[in-house]
N, C-alpha and C positions, 0 to 999 in steps of 0.2 A: 442625575450623573445614567445614561443608557450603559447596556454590556454590551462588547461586541457581538450582533446575532451572526451564527454560522449552521450550515447544515453538519453535522456529526455521523457517519456511517461507518458503521461496525458490523464484520463479517463476522461470519459462524458456519456451524455445520446443520443441515435439517436432516430431519427424523431417518434421511437415504443414506447422512453421512457423505452428501452433496456442499459442496460450497454455497453458500446462501448470503443474503444479508438480513441480521439480525434486528438490527435500528437503523432509523432513515428519517431523520429528521431534528431537530433542536434538542442538545443536550439536554439532562434530566434536569441539573440543577445549578447555581449559580454560586461561587463563591461568596463569602459574608464579603462585605468592604471595610471590616475593621480591619485596623493598621495597617490600611494599603492606601493609596493617592486612586486608586479607580478599582472598579469592581473586575471579578476572571471568573471566567467559566472553564468547569471543570470538564476534561474531556474524556479520560480515561486514566488507570493507576494499575499499578501492580506491586505488591507487598515491598519485594525485596532487591535489592542492590549489589550489585557485584565491580562498579568502575571503580578505578584510582584515578585522584587527582594528583597522583606525586610525578616528578621529572617534567623535563623541558624539552622533549625531544620531537620532532616533528611528528605525529601521529596518521598524518595524510597521503602519506607516501604510503609504494608500494602497491604490489597486485592485489586488483578488487575480485571480490569474490562476495558472495550472497550466502556463503557457508559461516555463521559465525563462531567461535570457539568458546567453552563455558565462560558465560558471563560477561560476554565480546556486547561490542555496539558498534552503529556505523551512523554517522550522521552524510546525507549528500542531496544533490538536486538534479535535477536529471530533466533531459529538453525531448519531447516530443515531437520532432514534426511531421505535418501533413503530408499526407500522400501527394506525392507532383501534380498539378493541375487542381489541386481539391475544388479551387473556387470556378471551376468551372464543371464541375461532375455532380449528379443530382448526390443529395445524401446516400442512398442503396449503393449507388457505388464508391461514395467514398468510404461507406463502412466494408463494404465488399474489399475493397483495396487497402483497407487501413490491418483487417482482419490480416490479411498475406501476406503483412509487412509486418505485421506482429511475433517477432522472433527471438526465440529462446534457448541456450544450451540444452545439449538434452541432460544436463545434470545434476538440473531442475528439476523435471519429468518425471522423474522415477516414480511407478507408481502412479500415472496418472492415464485414465482411459481418454482421457480429452481430446479431441484432433486436433484441437485451435494451436496453433503456431506459437502460440505467444502463452499459452497457460504451463503454471510454476509455482511450484511451491518452495518454501524455506520454512525451517525449523526458527521462526522469531514471531515476535510480535513489533509491527510496523506502524509506525506514528506519520501518517502523512496528510499535506497540506497542499490544496492547490494554490499554486501562487500568480500563475498566467493563465489566461487560452482556456478549453475545453478540454475533457479528457473522459473516456470512458473505462471505469472497470465492469470485466467483463467474470463473476464467476459461473459456477456449472449450473447453477440455478437463476438466473439472472444477469441481466448486467444495467450499471446505472451514469446515465451523463452525467457528471462533475464540473466543476466551473469553478474560478478562482476566488479561495474562501473558503469553499467545502474541506473537511477534513475528514480524514478515514482512516479509522486503527483495524488494521488487517490482522488478526487472529491465528497466523500461519497454517491459512486455506488456500486450495487451488484458484487464480487469480492471471488473470492479462489485462493490459493495460492499451487501448486504443486509441488514436487521438485521428477521430473524424470529421473536426474542425477544419478550418478552412487556413486557418492560423498556428503557429507553433504552442505546446502547453507545458508549459514547465510545473514540476513539481517538489517539493522540498519534503525527505525521509527521513524517518531515526527510525534503526533497525537497531532491535535490543532479541539478544538469546534466548531463544523461548523453548518450555521442554517440548517434542515434538505430538502432536496430538495421536492418542492412542490408536487409530488404524495406521498411521506412519510410523510408530514404533516399531510394527512386524515385519516392514519393508524391511528388505538388505538394504543394509548402506551405512548410516550413522551411530554410532556409538556414542555413548556420551560416560 
């Protein structure tokens, strides 16, 4: 029986404190198939949990914000449209327009030095799966084109998303509250 193969991309900080890719390739281990009908692949884990499964209230309503309360999570899907007339443009022109179209609220840009309009950072660990199309993950120290089936573990670093393809791209993400990185703690803003 074969295990689903995927590429796992994990972000972190380089020696200069810039967001970068620390892992990019197949996950390092498979979970044993003992006591399960199919093998599984370990993608990432954290050691503590705060979530509650009590109650029956609708939890998806309300305003959406990327700042999470202590121990909070968000589960979402997002579609990124290609730039208009993408099919008739060169890749370089699609990339230029995708960058210009990538915008994010200033409240997620606190303390960032990047001039990329979509560069943002949150105090979360994000588990992201690309489920349709292609999308480019842009960091301060590099970028990676991702395709359906690729997964990302974004560890609270500055990043942006660009659809440089000719069709829509769709991601599914789980955002989990995380302690800010040390350089982010020093910035005026969020107290824990």
